[in-house]
ZADO-1210 file (C-alpha; in nm, 4 decimals, padded with zeros to 6 digits):
<atoms>
<atom x="-00.0260" y="00.0025" z="00.0065" code="MET" pos="1"/>
<atom x="00.1450" y="00.3780" z="-00.1079" code="ASN" pos="2"/>
<atom x="00.0796" y="00.5813" z="00.1599" code="LEU" pos="3"/>
<atom x="00.0922" y="00.9543" z="00.0803" code="ASP" pos="4"/>
<atom x="00.3556" y="01.1382" z="00.2287" code="ILE" pos="5"/>
<atom x="00.2571" y="01.4935" z="00.3599" code="ARG" pos="6"/>
<atom x="00.5568" y="01.7275" z="00.3615" code="PHE" pos="7"/>
<atom x="00.5824" y="01.9866" z="00.6113" code="ASP" pos="8"/>
<atom x="00.5966" y="02.3104" z="00.3421" code="PHE" pos="9"/>
<atom x="00.5138" y="02.5583" z="00.6203" code="GLU" pos="10"/>
<atom x="00.8292" y="02.4835" z="00.8226" code="ARG" pos="11"/>
<atom x="01.0416" y="02.7157" z="00.6780" code="ARG" pos="12"/>
<atom x="00.8048" y="02.9978" z="00.7330" code="GLU" pos="13"/>
<atom x="00.7462" y="02.9020" z="01.1204" code="ARG" pos="14"/>
<atom x="01.1096" y="02.8071" z="01.2274" code="ILE" pos="15"/>
<atom x="01.3242" y="02.9041" z="00.9275" code="GLY" pos="16"/>
<atom x="01.4381" y="02.5506" z="00.8942" code="LEU" pos="17"/>
<atom x="01.3131" y="02.2998" z="00.5833" code="ILE" pos="18"/>
<atom x="01.2239" y="01.9715" z="00.5995" code="GLU" pos="19"/>
<atom x="01.4697" y="01.6928" z="00.5607" code="ALA" pos="20"/>
<atom x="01.3702" y="01.3718" z="00.4188" code="ILE" pos="21"/>
<atom x="01.4431" y="01.0348" z="00.6178" code="TRP" pos="22"/>
<atom x="01.5312" y="00.8192" z="00.3448" code="GLY" pos="23"/>
<atom x="01.6232" y="00.4947" z="00.5348" code="GLU" pos="24"/>
<atom x="01.3063" y="00.3673" z="00.5796" code="ASP" pos="25"/>
<atom x="01.1215" y="00.4851" z="00.3098" code="LYS" pos="26"/>
<atom x="01.0571" y="00.2947" z="-00.0546" code="SER" pos="27"/>
<atom x="01.2042" y="00.4333" z="-00.3603" code="ILE" pos="28"/>
<atom x="00.8615" y="00.4979" z="-00.4983" code="ASP" pos="29"/>
<atom x="00.7766" y="00.7093" z="-00.1706" code="GLN" pos="30"/>
<atom x="01.1343" y="00.9199" z="-00.2377" code="LEU" pos="31"/>
<atom x="01.0401" y="00.9747" z="-00.5780" code="LYS" pos="32"/>
<atom x="00.6957" y="01.1055" z="-00.5107" code="ARG" pos="33"/>
<atom x="00.8000" y="01.3077" z="-00.2332" code="VAL" pos="34"/>
<atom x="01.1106" y="01.4463" z="-00.4254" code="SER" pos="35"/>
<atom x="00.8389" y="01.5834" z="-00.6799" code="GLN" pos="36"/>
<atom x="00.6267" y="01.7363" z="-00.4355" code="LYS" pos="37"/>
<atom x="00.9351" y="01.9390" z="-00.3113" code="VAL" pos="38"/>
<atom x="01.0662" y="02.0509" z="-00.6176" code="LEU" pos="39"/>
<atom x="00.7039" y="02.1601" z="-00.7408" code="ASP" pos="40"/>
<atom x="00.7255" y="02.4119" z="-00.4398" code="LYS" pos="41"/>
<atom x="01.0255" y="02.5376" z="-00.5713" code="LYS" pos="42"/>
<atom x="01.2230" y="02.4015" z="-00.2533" code="GLU" pos="43"/>
<atom x="01.5426" y="02.2018" z="-00.2234" code="VAL" pos="44"/>
<atom x="01.5170" y="01.8470" z="-00.1430" code="VAL" pos="45"/>
<atom x="01.7653" y="01.6736" z="00.1235" code="PHE" pos="46"/>
<atom x="01.7363" y="01.3557" z="00.1848" code="ILE" pos="47"/>
<atom x="01.9522" y="01.2126" z="00.4880" code="THR" pos="48"/>
<atom x="02.0256" y="00.8384" z="00.5415" code="ARG" pos="49"/>
<atom x="01.9953" y="00.6907" z="00.1758" code="ILE" pos="50"/>
<atom x="02.1585" y="00.3969" z="00.0296" code="ASN" pos="51"/>
<atom x="02.3570" y="00.4054" z="-00.2953" code="LYS" pos="52"/>
<atom x="02.0782" y="00.1964" z="-00.4846" code="ASP" pos="53"/>
<atom x="01.7942" y="00.4385" z="-00.3770" code="LYS" pos="54"/>
<atom x="02.0265" y="00.7336" z="-00.4631" code="ALA" pos="55"/>
<atom x="02.0768" y="00.5816" z="-00.8006" code="ASN" pos="56"/>
<atom x="01.6952" y="00.5322" z="-00.8680" code="SER" pos="57"/>
<atom x="01.6616" y="00.9043" z="-00.8038" code="LEU" pos="58"/>
<atom x="01.9846" y="00.9878" z="-01.0192" code="LEU" pos="59"/>
<atom x="01.8184" y="00.8585" z="-01.3024" code="GLU" pos="60"/>
<atom x="01.5300" y="01.0791" z="-01.2655" code="ILE" pos="61"/>
<atom x="01.7130" y="01.3620" z="-01.1595" code="TYR" pos="62"/>
<atom x="02.0931" y="01.3649" z="-01.2991" code="PRO" pos="63"/>
<atom x="02.1507" y="01.6965" z="-01.1412" code="GLU" pos="64"/>
<atom x="02.1153" y="01.5864" z="-00.8044" code="ALA" pos="65"/>
<atom x="02.4089" y="01.5183" z="-00.5755" code="ARG" pos="66"/>
<atom x="02.4711" y="01.2046" z="-00.3820" code="PHE" pos="67"/>
<atom x="02.7409" y="01.2205" z="-00.0974" code="TYR" pos="68"/>
<atom x="02.7842" y="00.8383" z="-00.0394" code="GLU" pos="69"/>
<atom x="03.0181" y="00.9089" z="00.2643" code="ASP" pos="70"/>
<atom x="02.7444" y="01.0949" z="00.4365" code="ALA" pos="71"/>
<atom x="02.4360" y="00.8947" z="00.2817" code="ASN" pos="72"/>
<atom x="02.2755" y="01.1992" z="00.1848" code="CYS" pos="73"/>
<atom x="02.1709" y="01.3246" z="-00.1501" code="LEU" pos="74"/>
<atom x="02.0241" y="01.7005" z="-00.2404" code="ILE" pos="75"/>
<atom x="01.7952" y="01.7826" z="-00.5306" code="ILE" pos="76"/>
<atom x="01.8116" y="02.1281" z="-00.6403" code="GLY" pos="77"/>
<atom x="01.9200" y="02.4449" z="-00.4828" code="GLU" pos="78"/>
<atom x="01.7759" y="02.6403" z="-00.1733" code="SER" pos="79"/>
<atom x="01.6430" y="02.9997" z="-00.2851" code="LEU" pos="80"/>
<atom x="01.6172" y="03.1188" z="00.0586" code="LYS" pos="81"/>
<atom x="01.9880" y="03.0859" z="00.1876" code="LYS" pos="82"/>
<atom x="02.0901" y="03.2896" z="00.5036" code="LEU" pos="83"/>
<atom x="02.2913" y="03.6152" z="00.4608" code="ILE" pos="84"/>
<atom x="02.5176" y="03.5883" z="00.7786" code="VAL" pos="85"/>
<atom x="02.8752" y="03.6277" z="00.8899" code="LYS" pos="86"/>
<atom x="02.8835" y="03.3693" z="01.1640" code="LYS" pos="87"/>
<atom x="03.0560" y="03.0441" z="01.1330" code="LYS" pos="88"/>
<atom x="03.0545" y="02.6905" z="01.2323" code="VAL" pos="89"/>
<atom x="03.3404" y="02.4734" z="01.3158" code="ALA" pos="90"/>
<atom x="03.2804" y="02.0634" z="01.2860" code="ILE" pos="91"/>
<atom x="03.5272" y="01.9149" z="01.4876" code="VAL" pos="92"/>
<atom x="03.5862" y="01.5228" z="01.4743" code="ALA" pos="93"/>
<atom x="03.8045" y="01.2584" z="01.6926" code="GLY" pos="94"/>
<atom x="03.8547" y="01.0852" z="01.3903" code="GLY" pos="95"/>
<atom x="03.8288" y="00.9628" z="01.0436" code="SER" pos="96"/>
<atom x="03.5624" y="00.7291" z="01.1427" code="SER" pos="97"/>
<atom x="03.3432" y="01.0056" z="01.2286" code="ASP" pos="98"/>
<atom x="03.3192" y="01.1176" z="00.8680" code="LEU" pos="99"/>
<atom x="03.0067" y="01.0331" z="00.7665" code="SER" pos="100"/>
<atom x="02.8280" y="01.2164" z="01.0755" code="VAL" pos="101"/>
<atom x="03.0440" y="01.5101" z="01.0549" code="THR" pos="102"/>
<atom x="02.9769" y="01.5365" z="00.6424" code="LEU" pos="103"/>
<atom x="02.5755" y="01.5128" z="00.6976" code="GLU" pos="104"/>
<atom x="02.6284" y="01.8095" z="00.9757" code="ALA" pos="105"/>
<atom x="02.8464" y="01.9933" z="00.6780" code="LYS" pos="106"/>
<atom x="02.5880" y="01.9479" z="00.3943" code="LEU" pos="107"/>
<atom x="02.2776" y="02.0528" z="00.6070" code="ALA" pos="108"/>
<atom x="02.4600" y="02.3951" z="00.6750" code="LEU" pos="109"/>
<atom x="02.5785" y="02.4698" z="00.3535" code="GLU" pos="110"/>
<atom x="02.2075" y="02.4134" z="00.2148" code="ILE" pos="111"/>
<atom x="02.1229" y="02.7237" z="00.3904" code="TYR" pos="112"/>
<atom x="02.4685" y="02.9155" z="00.2957" code="GLY" pos="113"/>
<atom x="02.6122" y="02.8823" z="00.6349" code="ILE" pos="114"/>
<atom x="02.9888" y="02.8950" z="00.6419" code="SER" pos="115"/>
<atom x="03.1688" y="02.5806" z="00.7833" code="CYS" pos="116"/>
<atom x="03.4676" y="02.3894" z="00.8284" code="GLN" pos="117"/>
<atom x="03.5825" y="02.0543" z="00.9427" code="THR" pos="118"/>
<atom x="03.8582" y="01.9664" z="01.1312" code="PHE" pos="119"/>
<atom x="03.9230" y="01.5711" z="01.1448" code="ILE" pos="120"/>
<atom x="04.1314" y="01.3594" z="01.3727" code="ASP" pos="121"/>
<atom x="04.1945" y="01.5964" z="01.6832" code="VAL" pos="122"/>
<atom x="04.0658" y="01.3392" z="01.8946" code="GLY" pos="123"/>
<atom x="04.1899" y="01.3196" z="02.2646" code="VAL" pos="124"/>
<atom x="04.3997" y="01.0055" z="02.2015" code="ALA" pos="125"/>
<atom x="04.6623" y="01.2613" z="01.9923" code="GLY" pos="126"/>
<atom x="04.5623" y="01.5607" z="02.2226" code="LEU" pos="127"/>
<atom x="04.8627" y="01.7554" z="02.0223" code="HIS" pos="128"/>
<atom x="04.6898" y="01.7518" z="01.7215" code="ARG" pos="129"/>
<atom x="04.3723" y="01.9262" z="01.8922" code="LEU" pos="130"/>
<atom x="04.5877" y="02.1945" z="02.0530" code="LEU" pos="131"/>
<atom x="04.7680" y="02.2637" z="01.7349" code="SER" pos="132"/>
<atom x="04.4245" y="02.3469" z="01.5782" code="GLU" pos="133"/>
<atom x="04.2626" y="02.5154" z="01.8876" code="ILE" pos="134"/>
<atom x="04.3314" y="02.8817" z="01.7768" code="GLU" pos="135"/>
<atom x="04.1626" y="02.8102" z="01.4351" code="GLU" pos="136"/>
<atom x="03.9054" y="02.6708" z="01.6018" code="ILE" pos="137"/>
<atom x="03.8413" y="02.9500" z="01.8012" code="ASN" pos="138"/>
<atom x="03.7528" y="03.1642" z="01.5369" code="LYS" pos="139"/>
<atom x="03.4388" y="03.0199" z="01.4821" code="PHE" pos="140"/>
<atom x="03.0996" y="03.1416" z="01.6326" code="ASP" pos="141"/>
<atom x="02.9335" y="02.7740" z="01.6961" code="VAL" pos="142"/>
<atom x="03.1009" y="02.4556" z="01.7417" code="LEU" pos="143"/>
<atom x="02.9796" y="02.0871" z="01.6297" code="ILE" pos="144"/>
<atom x="03.1943" y="01.8335" z="01.8353" code="VAL" pos="145"/>
<atom x="03.1412" y="01.4565" z="01.6846" code="CYS" pos="146"/>
<atom x="03.3261" y="01.1753" z="01.8716" code="ALA" pos="147"/>
<atom x="03.3065" y="00.8084" z="01.9344" code="GLY" pos="148"/>
<atom x="03.4695" y="00.5612" z="02.1670" code="MET" pos="149"/>
<atom x="03.4340" y="00.7558" z="02.5345" code="GLU" pos="150"/>
<atom x="03.3250" y="01.0809" z="02.3531" code="GLY" pos="151"/>
<atom x="03.5698" y="01.2750" z="02.5661" code="ALA" pos="152"/>
<atom x="03.6636" y="01.5584" z="02.2951" code="LEU" pos="153"/>
<atom x="03.3733" y="01.7673" z="02.3649" code="ALA" pos="154"/>
<atom x="03.4526" y="01.7656" z="02.7325" code="THR" pos="155"/>
<atom x="03.8191" y="01.8732" z="02.6423" code="VAL" pos="156"/>
<atom x="03.6832" y="02.1580" z="02.4013" code="ILE" pos="157"/>
<atom x="03.4112" y="02.2630" z="02.6375" code="GLY" pos="158"/>
<atom x="03.6681" y="02.3398" z="02.9122" code="GLY" pos="159"/>
<atom x="03.8985" y="02.5312" z="02.6808" code="LEU" pos="160"/>
<atom x="03.6806" y="02.7437" z="02.4496" code="LEU" pos="161"/>
<atom x="03.3582" y="02.9916" z="02.5279" code="PRO" pos="162"/>
<atom x="03.1407" y="02.9100" z="02.2067" code="GLN" pos="163"/>
<atom x="02.8092" y="02.7348" z="02.2230" code="PRO" pos="164"/>
<atom x="02.9001" y="02.3457" z="02.1673" code="ILE" pos="165"/>
<atom x="02.6699" y="02.0797" z="02.0206" code="ILE" pos="166"/>
<atom x="02.8231" y="01.7397" z="02.1055" code="ALA" pos="167"/>
<atom x="02.7470" y="01.4033" z="01.8587" code="VAL" pos="168"/>
<atom x="02.8008" y="01.0763" z="02.0200" code="PRO" pos="169"/>
<atom x="02.9123" y="00.8596" z="01.7250" code="VAL" pos="170"/>
<atom x="02.8474" y="00.5033" z="01.6887" code="SER" pos="171"/>
<atom x="03.2335" y="00.4098" z="01.6919" code="VAL" pos="172"/>
<atom x="03.4100" y="00.1961" z="01.8953" code="GLY" pos="173"/>
<atom x="03.4948" y="-00.1517" z="02.0559" code="TYR" pos="174"/>
<atom x="03.3043" y="-00.3568" z="02.2924" code="GLY" pos="175"/>
<atom x="03.1330" y="-00.1763" z="02.5612" code="VAL" pos="176"/>
<atom x="03.1288" y="00.1513" z="02.3462" code="SER" pos="177"/>
<atom x="02.7832" y="-00.0292" z="02.2129" code="LYS" pos="178"/>
<atom x="02.7230" y="00.1555" z="01.9252" code="ASN" pos="179"/>
<atom x="02.7907" y="00.4943" z="02.0616" code="GLY" pos="180"/>
<atom x="02.6160" y="00.4520" z="02.3762" code="GLU" pos="181"/>
<atom x="02.9295" y="00.5154" z="02.5861" code="ALA" pos="182"/>
<atom x="02.9938" y="00.8259" z="02.4211" code="ALA" pos="183"/>
<atom x="02.6275" y="00.9567" z="02.4603" code="LEU" pos="184"/>
<atom x="02.6232" y="00.8743" z="02.8448" code="LYS" pos="185"/>
<atom x="03.0015" y="01.0410" z="02.8469" code="SER" pos="186"/>
<atom x="02.8686" y="01.3781" z="02.6828" code="MET" pos="187"/>
<atom x="02.5576" y="01.3724" z="02.8516" code="LEU" pos="188"/>
<atom x="02.7658" y="01.3560" z="03.1964" code="SER" pos="189"/>
<atom x="03.0254" y="01.5976" z="03.0779" code="SER" pos="190"/>
<atom x="03.1892" y="01.8105" z="03.3752" code="CYS" pos="191"/>
<atom x="03.2144" y="02.0822" z="03.0954" code="ALA" pos="192"/>
<atom x="02.9200" y="02.3430" z="03.1827" code="PRO" pos="193"/>
<atom x="02.6805" y="02.3886" z="02.9108" code="GLY" pos="194"/>
<atom x="02.7336" y="02.1602" z="02.6416" code="ILE" pos="195"/>
<atom x="02.4192" y="02.0485" z="02.4402" code="ALA" pos="196"/>
<atom x="02.4138" y="01.6671" z="02.3221" code="VAL" pos="197"/>
<atom x="02.2517" y="01.5171" z="02.0287" code="MET" pos="198"/>
<atom x="02.1160" y="01.1648" z="01.9816" code="ASN" pos="199"/>
<atom x="02.3769" y="00.9391" z="01.8470" code="ILE" pos="200"/>
<atom x="02.5143" y="00.9867" z="01.4999" code="ASP" pos="201"/>
<atom x="02.2879" y="01.2941" z="01.4358" code="ASN" pos="202"/>
<atom x="02.4946" y="01.5177" z="01.2518" code="GLY" pos="203"/>
<atom x="02.1453" y="01.6632" z="01.0869" code="TYR" pos="204"/>
<atom x="02.0055" y="01.7466" z="01.4054" code="GLY" pos="205"/>
<atom x="02.3073" y="01.9002" z="01.5397" code="ALA" pos="206"/>
<atom x="02.3389" y="02.1540" z="01.2372" code="ALA" pos="207"/>
<atom x="01.9830" y="02.2668" z="01.2792" code="MET" pos="208"/>
<atom x="02.0664" y="02.3334" z="01.6396" code="ALA" pos="209"/>
<atom x="02.3628" y="02.5627" z="01.5339" code="ALA" pos="210"/>
<atom x="02.1222" y="02.6946" z="01.2728" code="MET" pos="211"/>
<atom x="01.8916" y="02.7884" z="01.5608" code="ARG" pos="212"/>
<atom x="02.1649" y="02.9522" z="01.7485" code="ILE" pos="213"/>
<atom x="02.3057" y="03.1315" z="01.4316" code="ILE" pos="214"/>
<atom x="01.9689" y="03.2772" z="01.3623" code="LYS" pos="215"/>
<atom x="01.9014" y="03.4074" z="01.7142" code="SER" pos="216"/>
<atom x="02.2131" y="03.6114" z="01.7336" code="ILE" pos="217"/>
<atom x="02.2637" y="03.7375" z="01.3824" code="SER" pos="218"/>
</atoms>
Protein backbone atom coordinates (compact mmCIF):
# COMPACT_ATOMS: atom_id res chain seq x y z
CA MET A 1 0.00 0.00 0.00
CA ASN A 2 1.38 3.42 -0.99
CA LEU A 3 0.74 5.93 1.75
CA ASP A 4 0.81 9.60 0.81
CA ILE A 5 3.66 11.53 2.42
CA ARG A 6 2.67 14.85 3.93
CA PHE A 7 5.66 17.16 3.59
CA ASP A 8 5.78 20.11 6.01
CA PHE A 9 5.98 22.99 3.53
CA GLU A 10 5.15 25.56 6.22
CA ARG A 11 8.12 24.65 8.41
CA ARG A 12 10.44 27.24 6.86
CA GLU A 13 7.92 30.00 7.55
CA ARG A 14 7.34 28.83 11.12
CA ILE A 15 10.88 28.18 12.31
CA GLY A 16 13.17 29.00 9.39
CA LEU A 17 14.17 25.39 8.71
CA ILE A 18 13.13 23.13 5.85
CA GLU A 19 12.06 19.54 6.41
CA ALA A 20 14.66 16.93 5.58
CA ILE A 21 13.53 13.60 4.15
CA TRP A 22 14.54 10.46 6.06
CA GLY A 23 15.60 8.01 3.36
CA GLU A 24 16.42 4.86 5.28
CA ASP A 25 12.89 3.58 5.87
CA LYS A 26 11.18 4.96 2.76
CA SER A 27 10.72 3.02 -0.45
CA ILE A 28 12.13 4.25 -3.73
CA ASP A 29 8.61 5.05 -4.88
CA GLN A 30 7.92 7.13 -1.78
CA LEU A 31 11.19 9.01 -2.22
CA LYS A 32 10.40 9.74 -5.87
CA ARG A 33 6.95 11.06 -5.06
CA VAL A 34 7.95 13.27 -2.15
CA SER A 35 10.98 14.63 -4.04
CA GLN A 36 8.76 15.74 -6.91
CA LYS A 37 6.33 17.38 -4.50
CA VAL A 38 9.13 19.38 -2.92
CA LEU A 39 10.64 20.41 -6.25
CA ASP A 40 7.22 21.50 -7.51
CA LYS A 41 7.15 23.95 -4.59
CA LYS A 42 10.55 25.36 -5.66
CA GLU A 43 12.20 23.99 -2.53
CA VAL A 44 15.43 22.04 -2.16
CA VAL A 45 15.29 18.28 -1.57
CA PHE A 46 17.60 17.06 1.19
CA ILE A 47 17.48 13.33 1.86
CA THR A 48 19.44 11.83 4.75
CA ARG A 49 20.32 8.17 5.40
CA ILE A 50 19.77 7.07 1.83
CA ASN A 51 21.68 4.10 0.46
CA LYS A 52 23.41 3.88 -2.91
CA ASP A 53 20.68 1.83 -4.63
CA LYS A 54 17.93 4.29 -3.73
CA ALA A 55 20.15 7.23 -4.63
CA ASN A 56 20.93 5.77 -8.05
CA SER A 57 17.21 5.38 -8.75
CA LEU A 58 16.67 9.06 -8.04
CA LEU A 59 19.75 10.04 -10.06
CA GLU A 60 18.17 8.40 -13.10
CA ILE A 61 15.27 10.84 -12.79
CA TYR A 62 17.25 13.84 -11.55
CA PRO A 63 20.74 13.60 -13.10
CA GLU A 64 21.60 16.99 -11.62
CA ALA A 65 21.17 15.61 -8.10
CA ARG A 66 24.25 15.20 -5.89
CA PHE A 67 24.75 11.99 -3.95
CA TYR A 68 27.30 12.11 -1.14
CA GLU A 69 27.97 8.45 -0.45
CA ASP A 70 30.22 9.08 2.56
CA ALA A 71 27.35 10.92 4.24
CA ASN A 72 24.48 8.84 2.80
CA CYS A 73 22.83 12.10 1.75
CA LEU A 74 21.31 13.22 -1.53
CA ILE A 75 20.47 16.78 -2.57
CA ILE A 76 18.28 17.80 -5.49
CA GLY A 77 18.06 21.45 -6.50
CA GLU A 78 19.23 24.53 -4.64
CA SER A 79 17.82 26.49 -1.73
CA LEU A 80 16.58 29.84 -3.00
CA LYS A 81 16.39 31.31 0.51
CA LYS A 82 19.89 31.11 1.92
CA LEU A 83 20.84 33.05 5.01
CA ILE A 84 23.18 36.00 4.66
CA VAL A 85 25.14 35.88 7.88
CA LYS A 86 28.77 36.19 8.92
CA LYS A 87 28.57 33.58 11.66
CA LYS A 88 30.55 30.40 11.04
CA VAL A 89 30.39 26.83 12.31
CA ALA A 90 33.33 24.52 13.03
CA ILE A 91 32.65 20.79 12.83
CA VAL A 92 35.26 19.01 14.91
CA ALA A 93 35.72 15.24 14.86
CA GLY A 94 37.80 12.85 16.90
CA GLY A 95 38.72 10.64 13.95
CA SER A 96 38.15 9.91 10.29
CA SER A 97 35.67 7.21 11.33
CA ASP A 98 33.34 10.07 12.30
CA LEU A 99 33.34 11.35 8.71
CA SER A 100 29.78 10.35 7.78
CA VAL A 101 28.29 12.25 10.71
CA THR A 102 30.43 15.33 10.19
CA LEU A 103 29.68 15.42 6.47
CA GLU A 104 25.94 15.09 7.11
CA ALA A 105 26.15 18.14 9.38
CA LYS A 106 28.26 20.08 6.87
CA LEU A 107 25.89 19.42 3.97
CA ALA A 108 22.88 20.41 6.06
CA LEU A 109 24.50 23.74 6.95
CA GLU A 110 25.68 24.49 3.44
CA ILE A 111 22.12 24.19 2.10
CA TYR A 112 21.34 27.32 4.11
CA GLY A 113 24.49 29.12 3.02
CA ILE A 114 26.20 28.78 6.40
CA SER A 115 29.99 28.90 6.22
CA CYS A 116 31.51 25.89 7.95
CA GLN A 117 34.80 24.03 8.16
CA THR A 118 35.64 20.54 9.34
CA PHE A 119 38.54 19.62 11.60
CA ILE A 120 39.12 15.86 11.42
CA ASP A 121 41.41 13.59 13.47
CA VAL A 122 41.82 15.89 16.46
CA GLY A 123 40.69 13.39 19.09
CA VAL A 124 41.97 13.21 22.65
CA ALA A 125 44.14 10.16 21.96
CA GLY A 126 46.49 12.57 20.16
CA LEU A 127 45.83 15.71 22.17
CA HIS A 128 48.65 17.58 20.46
CA ARG A 129 46.65 17.48 17.21
CA LEU A 130 43.74 19.28 18.86
CA LEU A 131 46.01 21.83 20.52
CA SER A 132 47.64 22.61 17.18
CA GLU A 133 44.20 23.54 15.77
CA ILE A 134 42.60 25.14 18.81
CA GLU A 135 43.37 28.75 17.81
CA GLU A 136 41.80 28.19 14.40
CA ILE A 137 38.74 26.47 15.88
CA ASN A 138 38.33 29.41 18.25
CA LYS A 139 37.62 31.69 15.26
CA PHE A 140 34.24 30.03 14.73
CA ASP A 141 30.99 31.08 16.38
CA VAL A 142 29.36 27.68 16.99
CA LEU A 143 31.10 24.32 17.42
CA ILE A 144 29.75 20.89 16.53
CA VAL A 145 31.90 18.21 18.14
CA CYS A 146 31.57 14.60 16.95
CA ALA A 147 33.28 11.73 18.74
CA GLY A 148 32.92 8.01 19.31
CA MET A 149 34.68 5.71 21.80
CA GLU A 150 34.36 7.49 25.18
CA GLY A 151 33.30 10.81 23.60
CA ALA A 152 35.71 12.91 25.66
CA LEU A 153 36.49 15.39 22.89
CA ALA A 154 33.44 17.54 23.60
CA THR A 155 34.40 17.91 27.27
CA VAL A 156 37.98 18.86 26.43
CA ILE A 157 36.89 21.52 23.94
CA GLY A 158 34.18 22.68 26.34
CA GLY A 159 36.86 23.34 28.94
CA LEU A 160 39.02 25.31 26.50
CA LEU A 161 36.64 27.40 24.40
CA PRO A 162 33.57 29.57 25.23
CA GLN A 163 31.41 29.07 22.13
CA PRO A 164 28.11 27.16 22.10
CA ILE A 165 29.04 23.48 21.72
CA ILE A 166 26.77 20.85 20.23
CA ALA A 167 28.12 17.39 20.97
CA VAL A 168 27.30 14.41 18.76
CA PRO A 169 28.13 10.91 20.00
CA VAL A 170 29.19 8.65 17.13
CA SER A 171 28.58 4.89 16.92
CA VAL A 172 32.28 4.06 16.67
CA GLY A 173 34.21 1.97 19.16
CA TYR A 174 34.97 -1.48 20.56
CA GLY A 175 32.99 -3.62 22.98
CA VAL A 176 31.37 -1.54 25.69
CA SER A 177 31.24 1.47 23.39
CA LYS A 178 27.93 -0.17 22.40
CA ASN A 179 27.32 1.63 19.12
CA GLY A 180 27.77 5.08 20.60
CA GLU A 181 26.01 4.59 23.91
CA ALA A 182 29.21 5.07 25.90
CA ALA A 183 29.96 8.33 24.09
CA LEU A 184 26.37 9.50 24.60
CA LYS A 185 26.46 8.84 28.34
CA SER A 186 29.89 10.41 28.64
CA MET A 187 28.76 13.59 26.88
CA LEU A 188 25.60 13.74 28.98
CA SER A 189 27.81 13.41 32.08
CA SER A 190 30.30 16.06 30.92
CA CYS A 191 31.88 18.23 33.60
CA ALA A 192 32.27 21.06 31.08
CA PRO A 193 29.18 23.21 31.70
CA GLY A 194 26.70 24.16 29.01
CA ILE A 195 27.34 21.48 26.39
CA ALA A 196 24.25 20.49 24.40
CA VAL A 197 24.13 16.82 23.39
CA MET A 198 22.41 15.31 20.36
CA ASN A 199 21.36 11.72 19.83
CA ILE A 200 23.81 9.15 18.45
CA ASP A 201 25.03 9.91 14.89
CA ASN A 202 22.61 12.82 14.55
CA GLY A 203 24.72 15.15 12.44
CA TYR A 204 21.65 16.66 10.82
CA GLY A 205 20.12 17.50 14.20
CA ALA A 206 23.36 19.13 15.31
CA ALA A 207 23.38 21.28 12.17
CA MET A 208 19.82 22.42 12.83
CA ALA A 209 20.69 23.25 16.44
CA ALA A 210 23.59 25.35 15.14
CA MET A 211 21.19 27.01 12.70
CA ARG A 212 18.85 28.00 15.51
CA ILE A 213 21.74 29.53 17.45
CA ILE A 214 23.05 31.43 14.43
CA LYS A 215 19.62 32.78 13.55
CA SER A 216 19.16 34.03 17.11
CA ILE A 217 22.52 35.84 17.32
CA SER A 218 22.80 37.21 13.78
